[in-house]
DRENKE-914433 format. One record per residue (C-alpha): x, y, z; residue number from 1; residue in three letters. Coordinates in Angstrom, 1 decimal. Example, Ala and Ser with C-alpha at 12.3 -4.5 7.8 and 13.67 -1.06 7.14 Angstrom:
<marfis>
(marfi (12.3 -4.5 7.8) 1 ala)
(marfi (13.7 -1.1 7.1) 2 ser)
</marfis>
This chain:
<marfis>
(marfi (38.5 28.6 -35.1) 1 met)
(marfi (39.0 24.8 -34.4) 2 lys)
(marfi (40.6 25.7 -31.4) 3 lys)
(marfi (37.8 27.4 -29.8) 4 ile)
(marfi (35.4 24.6 -30.6) 5 ile)
(marfi (38.3 22.3 -28.8) 6 lys)
(marfi (38.1 24.5 -26.4) 7 gly)
(marfi (33.8 24.5 -26.1) 8 ile)
(marfi (34.0 20.7 -26.2) 9 leu)
(marfi (36.7 20.4 -23.3) 10 tyr)
(marfi (35.4 23.1 -21.2) 11 thr)
(marfi (31.7 20.8 -21.6) 12 leu)
(marfi (33.6 17.6 -20.8) 13 phe)
(marfi (35.0 18.9 -18.3) 14 phe)
(marfi (32.1 20.3 -17.0) 15 leu)
(marfi (29.9 17.3 -17.4) 16 val)
(marfi (32.6 15.3 -15.5) 17 val)
(marfi (32.3 17.8 -12.7) 18 ala)
(marfi (28.6 17.4 -12.1) 19 val)
(marfi (28.6 13.8 -12.2) 20 val)
(marfi (31.5 13.8 -9.4) 21 leu)
(marfi (29.5 16.0 -7.8) 22 phe)
(marfi (26.3 14.0 -8.1) 23 gly)
(marfi (27.9 10.9 -7.0) 24 leu)
(marfi (29.4 12.7 -4.0) 25 val)
(marfi (25.7 13.8 -2.8) 26 leu)
(marfi (24.4 10.2 -3.7) 27 ala)
(marfi (26.9 8.6 -1.1) 28 tyr)
(marfi (26.9 11.3 1.4) 29 leu)
(marfi (25.9 10.2 4.8) 30 pro)
(marfi (22.2 11.0 5.8) 31 thr)
(marfi (20.7 12.4 9.2) 32 gln)
(marfi (17.6 10.3 9.6) 33 trp)
(marfi (15.0 12.1 11.6) 34 lys)
(marfi (13.5 8.4 12.5) 35 val)
(marfi (15.4 6.0 14.2) 36 lys)
(marfi (14.3 3.1 13.1) 37 asn)
(marfi (16.3 1.5 9.9) 38 met)
(marfi (13.9 -1.1 9.4) 39 gly)
(marfi (15.4 -4.5 8.1) 40 ile)
(marfi (17.7 -6.3 5.3) 41 thr)
(marfi (15.5 -8.4 2.6) 42 pro)
(marfi (18.2 -11.0 4.1) 43 lys)
(marfi (16.7 -10.5 7.4) 44 glu)
(marfi (12.9 -10.4 6.6) 45 ala)
(marfi (13.8 -13.9 4.6) 46 ala)
(marfi (14.8 -15.1 8.0) 47 val)
(marfi (12.1 -13.7 9.9) 48 leu)
(marfi (9.8 -15.4 7.5) 49 arg)
(marfi (11.3 -18.7 7.6) 50 gln)
(marfi (10.8 -18.7 11.3) 51 ser)
(marfi (7.2 -17.1 11.3) 52 tyr)
(marfi (4.7 -19.3 12.9) 53 thr)
(marfi (1.7 -17.8 13.1) 54 gly)
(marfi (-1.1 -18.5 10.2) 55 pro)
(marfi (0.1 -17.5 7.0) 56 his)
(marfi (0.5 -18.3 3.3) 57 asn)
(marfi (3.6 -17.3 1.4) 58 val)
(marfi (3.6 -17.4 -3.1) 59 phe)
(marfi (5.7 -16.6 -5.8) 60 thr)
(marfi (5.2 -13.8 -7.9) 61 thr)
(marfi (5.5 -14.5 -11.7) 62 thr)
(marfi (9.1 -12.6 -11.8) 63 asp)
(marfi (10.4 -14.5 -9.0) 64 gly)
(marfi (9.8 -12.6 -5.8) 65 glu)
(marfi (8.4 -14.0 -2.5) 66 thr)
(marfi (5.5 -12.9 -1.3) 67 leu)
(marfi (3.7 -12.9 2.0) 68 phe)
(marfi (0.0 -13.0 3.2) 69 leu)
(marfi (-1.0 -13.0 6.8) 70 arg)
(marfi (-3.8 -14.9 7.9) 71 arg)
(marfi (-6.6 -14.9 10.1) 72 trp)
(marfi (-9.0 -17.5 10.3) 73 asn)
(marfi (-12.8 -17.8 11.7) 74 pro)
(marfi (-13.0 -20.6 14.8) 75 asp)
(marfi (-16.3 -21.8 13.2) 76 thr)
(marfi (-16.9 -21.9 9.7) 77 ile)
(marfi (-20.8 -20.7 8.5) 78 asp)
(marfi (-21.6 -22.3 5.4) 79 pro)
(marfi (-22.3 -19.1 3.6) 80 ala)
(marfi (-19.3 -17.7 4.4) 81 lys)
(marfi (-16.8 -20.6 3.5) 82 lys)
(marfi (-16.2 -19.6 -0.4) 83 asp)
(marfi (-15.4 -15.8 1.0) 84 met)
(marfi (-12.0 -14.2 2.4) 85 ala)
(marfi (-11.4 -10.5 3.0) 86 val)
(marfi (-8.0 -9.7 1.4) 87 leu)
(marfi (-6.2 -6.4 3.0) 88 ile)
(marfi (-4.4 -3.8 1.7) 89 phe)
(marfi (-2.0 -2.1 3.8) 90 his)
(marfi (-1.0 1.7 4.3) 91 gly)
(marfi (2.1 3.3 4.0) 92 phe)
(marfi (5.2 2.5 5.9) 93 thr)
(marfi (2.8 -0.3 7.4) 94 ala)
(marfi (2.8 -4.1 6.6) 95 tyr)
(marfi (0.1 -6.7 7.6) 96 ser)
(marfi (0.7 -7.2 11.2) 97 gly)
(marfi (-0.7 -3.9 12.4) 98 pro)
(marfi (-4.0 -5.3 10.6) 99 tyr)
(marfi (-4.6 -7.4 13.2) 100 ser)
(marfi (-7.3 -4.4 14.1) 101 met)
(marfi (-8.9 -5.7 11.7) 102 ala)
(marfi (-8.0 -9.2 10.7) 103 gly)
(marfi (-9.1 -10.2 14.1) 104 val)
(marfi (-12.7 -8.7 14.5) 105 pro)
(marfi (-13.7 -9.6 10.7) 106 ile)
(marfi (-12.6 -13.4 11.3) 107 ser)
(marfi (-14.7 -13.6 14.4) 108 lys)
(marfi (-16.9 -12.4 12.2) 109 gly)
(marfi (-17.1 -15.4 10.9) 110 gly)
(marfi (-14.7 -14.4 7.3) 111 tyr)
(marfi (-11.3 -16.1 6.6) 112 thr)
(marfi (-8.9 -13.0 6.4) 113 val)
(marfi (-5.4 -12.6 4.4) 114 phe)
(marfi (-3.1 -9.6 5.1) 115 gly)
(marfi (-0.3 -9.1 1.8) 116 leu)
(marfi (2.9 -7.6 2.5) 117 asp)
(marfi (3.7 -5.4 -0.5) 118 tyr)
(marfi (6.9 -6.7 -1.7) 119 arg)
(marfi (9.7 -4.8 -0.1) 120 gly)
(marfi (7.5 -4.4 3.2) 121 his)
(marfi (6.9 -6.5 6.0) 122 gly)
(marfi (7.8 -10.4 5.7) 123 leu)
(marfi (7.5 -10.2 1.9) 124 ser)
(marfi (11.0 -10.3 -0.2) 125 gly)
(marfi (12.4 -7.5 -2.2) 126 gly)
(marfi (14.3 -4.5 -1.8) 127 asn)
(marfi (13.0 -2.6 1.4) 128 arg)
(marfi (10.8 0.6 0.2) 129 gly)
(marfi (10.7 -0.3 -3.4) 130 asp)
(marfi (9.5 -1.3 -6.5) 131 ser)
(marfi (10.7 -2.0 -10.0) 132 pro)
(marfi (8.0 -0.4 -11.4) 133 gly)
(marfi (4.3 0.5 -11.7) 134 lys)
(marfi (3.3 -2.4 -13.8) 135 asp)
(marfi (5.1 -5.0 -11.4) 136 arg)
(marfi (3.2 -3.6 -8.3) 137 trp)
(marfi (-0.1 -3.8 -10.2) 138 ile)
(marfi (0.9 -7.3 -11.0) 139 ala)
(marfi (1.9 -8.2 -7.5) 140 asp)
(marfi (-1.4 -6.8 -6.4) 141 leu)
(marfi (-3.4 -9.0 -8.8) 142 gly)
(marfi (-1.2 -12.0 -8.6) 143 glu)
(marfi (-2.3 -12.2 -4.8) 144 ala)
(marfi (-6.2 -11.6 -5.1) 145 val)
(marfi (-5.4 -14.5 -7.7) 146 lys)
(marfi (-3.4 -16.5 -4.8) 147 tyr)
(marfi (-6.0 -16.2 -2.2) 148 val)
(marfi (-8.6 -17.1 -4.9) 149 lys)
(marfi (-6.9 -20.0 -6.0) 150 gly)
(marfi (-6.8 -21.5 -2.5) 151 leu)
(marfi (-10.5 -21.7 -3.0) 152 gly)
(marfi (-12.1 -18.7 -2.0) 153 phe)
(marfi (-14.7 -17.7 -4.9) 154 lys)
(marfi (-15.2 -14.6 -3.3) 155 arg)
(marfi (-12.7 -11.9 -2.6) 156 val)
(marfi (-13.6 -8.5 -1.2) 157 val)
(marfi (-10.4 -6.2 -1.2) 158 val)
(marfi (-9.8 -3.8 1.7) 159 leu)
(marfi (-7.6 -0.6 1.5) 160 gly)
(marfi (-6.2 1.3 4.2) 161 his)
(marfi (-4.4 4.7 2.8) 162 ser)
(marfi (-2.4 3.4 0.6) 163 leu)
(marfi (-4.1 0.9 0.2) 164 gly)
(marfi (-7.2 2.2 -1.3) 165 val)
(marfi (-4.7 2.9 -4.1) 166 ala)
(marfi (-3.6 -0.6 -4.1) 167 ser)
(marfi (-7.1 -1.8 -4.3) 168 ala)
(marfi (-8.4 0.2 -7.2) 169 ile)
(marfi (-4.9 -0.8 -9.2) 170 cys)
(marfi (-5.9 -4.7 -8.5) 171 ala)
(marfi (-10.0 -3.6 -9.5) 172 ala)
(marfi (-8.0 -2.9 -12.7) 173 asp)
(marfi (-6.3 -5.4 -13.5) 174 thr)
(marfi (-8.3 -8.1 -12.4) 175 val)
(marfi (-11.9 -7.0 -12.0) 176 pro)
(marfi (-13.3 -10.1 -12.4) 177 asn)
(marfi (-12.1 -11.5 -9.6) 178 asp)
(marfi (-12.9 -9.3 -6.8) 179 ile)
(marfi (-16.4 -9.4 -5.0) 180 ala)
(marfi (-16.3 -6.3 -3.7) 181 gly)
(marfi (-14.2 -3.3 -2.3) 182 leu)
(marfi (-13.7 -1.5 1.4) 183 ile)
(marfi (-12.0 1.6 1.4) 184 leu)
(marfi (-11.1 3.1 4.1) 185 leu)
(marfi (-8.6 6.5 5.0) 186 ser)
(marfi (-8.2 7.6 1.3) 187 gly)
(marfi (-8.9 10.1 -0.8) 188 ala)
(marfi (-7.2 11.9 -4.2) 189 tyr)
(marfi (-6.5 15.3 -1.7) 190 glu)
(marfi (-5.2 15.1 1.4) 191 gly)
(marfi (-5.2 17.8 4.4) 192 arg)
(marfi (-3.2 21.0 3.5) 193 lys)
(marfi (0.0 21.3 5.3) 194 gly)
(marfi (0.9 18.2 7.0) 195 leu)
(marfi (4.5 17.9 5.3) 196 thr)
(marfi (6.9 20.8 5.4) 197 lys)
(marfi (8.8 21.7 2.2) 198 pro)
(marfi (11.8 19.7 1.6) 199 val)
(marfi (15.3 21.8 1.2) 200 pro)
(marfi (17.3 22.3 -2.0) 201 phe)
(marfi (19.8 20.2 -0.7) 202 phe)
(marfi (17.9 17.6 0.4) 203 gln)
(marfi (16.1 17.8 -3.0) 204 gln)
(marfi (19.4 17.7 -5.0) 205 ala)
(marfi (20.5 14.4 -2.6) 206 lys)
(marfi (17.7 12.4 -3.6) 207 ile)
(marfi (17.6 13.2 -6.9) 208 leu)
(marfi (21.6 12.4 -7.1) 209 ala)
(marfi (20.6 9.4 -5.5) 210 ser)
(marfi (18.1 8.0 -7.6) 211 ser)
(marfi (20.1 8.8 -10.7) 212 ile)
(marfi (22.9 7.0 -9.4) 213 phe)
(marfi (21.8 4.4 -7.1) 214 arg)
(marfi (18.4 4.1 -7.6) 215 pro)
(marfi (17.5 1.0 -5.0) 216 ser)
(marfi (18.8 2.7 -2.2) 217 tyr)
(marfi (15.7 4.0 0.0) 218 pro)
(marfi (16.6 7.8 0.2) 219 ala)
(marfi (13.4 9.0 1.3) 220 val)
(marfi (12.7 9.8 4.5) 221 glu)
(marfi (8.9 9.3 5.7) 222 tyr)
(marfi (8.1 11.9 8.5) 223 tyr)
(marfi (5.7 14.7 9.4) 224 arg)
(marfi (5.5 16.0 12.9) 225 glu)
(marfi (3.6 14.5 15.4) 226 gly)
(marfi (3.3 11.6 13.7) 227 met)
(marfi (4.4 8.0 16.0) 228 thr)
(marfi (7.1 6.2 15.1) 229 val)
(marfi (7.1 2.4 15.8) 230 ser)
(marfi (9.9 0.9 17.0) 231 lys)
(marfi (8.9 -2.9 15.0) 232 asp)
(marfi (11.6 -3.0 12.6) 233 thr)
(marfi (9.4 -4.2 10.2) 234 leu)
(marfi (7.5 -0.8 9.7) 235 trp)
(marfi (9.4 1.3 6.4) 236 asn)
(marfi (10.3 4.7 7.1) 237 tyr)
(marfi (12.6 5.2 4.4) 238 arg)
(marfi (11.6 4.6 0.2) 239 tyr)
(marfi (12.8 4.9 -3.1) 240 thr)
(marfi (12.1 8.4 -5.2) 241 leu)
(marfi (11.2 5.6 -7.9) 242 arg)
(marfi (8.7 4.2 -5.6) 243 phe)
(marfi (7.2 7.3 -4.5) 244 leu)
(marfi (6.9 8.6 -8.0) 245 thr)
(marfi (5.5 5.2 -9.7) 246 met)
(marfi (2.0 6.1 -10.2) 247 met)
(marfi (-0.3 9.2 -9.7) 248 asp)
(marfi (-2.8 8.6 -7.3) 249 val)
(marfi (-5.0 11.3 -8.1) 250 lys)
(marfi (-5.6 9.8 -11.8) 251 lys)
(marfi (-6.7 6.4 -10.6) 252 leu)
(marfi (-9.8 5.3 -11.0) 253 arg)
(marfi (-12.0 2.2 -10.9) 254 leu)
(marfi (-13.8 0.8 -14.3) 255 pro)
(marfi (-16.6 2.8 -15.5) 256 lys)
(marfi (-18.5 -0.7 -15.8) 257 asn)
(marfi (-17.7 -2.2 -12.8) 258 met)
(marfi (-20.9 -2.8 -10.4) 259 asn)
(marfi (-19.6 -4.5 -7.3) 260 ile)
(marfi (-20.5 -3.6 -3.6) 261 pro)
(marfi (-18.1 -0.6 -2.1) 262 val)
(marfi (-17.5 0.4 1.2) 263 leu)
(marfi (-16.2 3.8 1.4) 264 val)
(marfi (-15.1 5.0 5.1) 265 gly)
(marfi (-13.4 7.2 7.0) 266 val)
(marfi (-12.3 8.5 10.5) 267 gly)
(marfi (-14.3 11.6 12.2) 268 asp)
(marfi (-10.5 12.3 13.9) 269 lys)
(marfi (-8.9 11.4 10.4) 270 asp)
(marfi (-5.7 13.7 10.9) 271 glu)
(marfi (-4.9 13.4 7.1) 272 leu)
(marfi (-8.0 13.1 5.1) 273 phe)
(marfi (-11.2 15.5 5.5) 274 ala)
(marfi (-14.5 13.6 4.9) 275 ile)
(marfi (-15.4 16.1 2.6) 276 asp)
(marfi (-12.8 15.1 0.3) 277 lys)
(marfi (-13.3 11.7 1.3) 278 val)
(marfi (-16.8 12.0 0.0) 279 lys)
(marfi (-15.6 13.8 -3.4) 280 asp)
(marfi (-13.4 10.3 -3.9) 281 phe)
(marfi (-16.6 7.9 -2.7) 282 tyr)
(marfi (-18.9 10.4 -5.6) 283 asn)
(marfi (-16.7 9.1 -8.1) 284 leu)
(marfi (-17.1 5.2 -7.8) 285 ile)
(marfi (-19.0 4.1 -10.3) 286 pro)
(marfi (-22.0 2.2 -10.0) 287 gly)
(marfi (-24.8 1.8 -7.5) 288 asn)
(marfi (-23.7 -0.6 -4.6) 289 lys)
(marfi (-22.1 1.8 -2.9) 290 lys)
(marfi (-21.8 2.9 0.7) 291 glu)
(marfi (-20.3 6.0 2.7) 292 phe)
(marfi (-19.7 5.7 6.3) 293 phe)
(marfi (-18.2 7.9 9.0) 294 ile)
(marfi (-15.9 5.8 11.7) 295 met)
(marfi (-16.9 7.3 14.8) 296 lys)
(marfi (-13.5 8.1 17.0) 297 asn)
(marfi (-11.5 6.8 14.7) 298 ala)
(marfi (-7.9 8.6 13.6) 299 thr)
(marfi (-6.2 7.7 10.4) 300 his)
(marfi (-4.3 4.7 11.6) 301 ala)
(marfi (-6.3 3.7 14.8) 302 lys)
(marfi (-9.7 2.6 13.9) 303 ile)
(marfi (-12.0 1.5 17.2) 304 pro)
(marfi (-13.2 -1.7 17.2) 305 leu)
(marfi (-17.3 -0.7 17.1) 306 glu)
(marfi (-15.9 0.4 13.0) 307 ser)
(marfi (-14.5 -3.0 12.3) 308 trp)
(marfi (-18.0 -4.5 13.8) 309 glu)
(marfi (-19.9 -2.2 11.7) 310 glu)
(marfi (-17.7 -3.6 8.5) 311 ile)
(marfi (-18.5 -7.0 9.4) 312 val)
(marfi (-22.3 -6.3 10.0) 313 ala)
(marfi (-21.7 -5.1 6.2) 314 trp)
(marfi (-20.1 -8.1 4.9) 315 leu)
(marfi (-22.9 -10.0 6.5) 316 asn)
(marfi (-25.4 -7.7 5.0) 317 lys)
(marfi (-24.2 -7.6 1.1) 318 thr)
(marfi (-22.6 -11.1 1.5) 319 tyr)
(marfi (-24.1 -13.4 3.9) 320 ala)
(marfi (-27.7 -13.1 3.9) 321 ser)
(marfi (-29.1 -14.2 0.4) 322 gly)
(marfi (-28.6 -15.4 -3.2) 323 pro)
(marfi (-29.4 -11.8 -4.6) 324 ala)
(marfi (-26.2 -10.5 -3.0) 325 asn)
(marfi (-22.9 -10.2 -5.9) 326 ala)
(marfi (-20.4 -12.6 -6.0) 327 thr)
(marfi (-17.3 -12.9 -8.5) 328 ala)
(marfi (-17.5 -14.1 -11.7) 329 lys)
</marfis>
């Protein structure tokens, strides 16, 4: 009987060893990437950040990481707008740079605009395409809002695009009294069907093995047929599994007692989110100060100047036309 038990234990031991060895081989097996843009390292990001000469701010998070804020300043300061800032949370794979499409026209409208590079993105510090976890991710967003407010801007409106919509909701949940309003563009709880192909089993096993044996390695490639791939190395096309699974965006909700101005928009040519699904998302937003608009001739990532001018008009109507407008506490 003892021999049988010993034999079973030896068999189980060797099976475990075999599985671990196989997992290690999978985790470190070279991957054939579809996107040739391999991005940059955290050290390269730090060098670029230190040499960046455009308007910007940097701040240190409570856990010691450096985050970068691109800045677009208005040419003239309108007294009704001098204490107000718009803070942009960018979309998936991107960073603040491409959001000049928003920063320039909104700053021309008289508002100071900031664009946050998430941890592990753009010119911010941190492992590329990664986050230590959901709590740290949310803390970064809240600390960015508080930092901008600490620069003297009593009213901070958060503008989230795509993934930035989820980021804006997270920020509103963690620092609700520090946000004067939300602009939520090109986001919904449900995307269009059939955008991505099923991941082959072997690739799934490789991703899982990487997440177990080297969780900080960006083993998941963001790619879909027909997407535009930028040659700019500050774009991220590879992510860690823990980043992609740290939160269920379908469960994100704004605080029920929050009643601040909210503008929700979607392009009429958005290839990722249908208008009706964005409207479903809009209907779940609490309060009676919300508005919905469709951006004409806008795709998911390319939003024309006319739509940004409409957003400036909404900001003027909501915040710069009289004392009755909402302000942050």
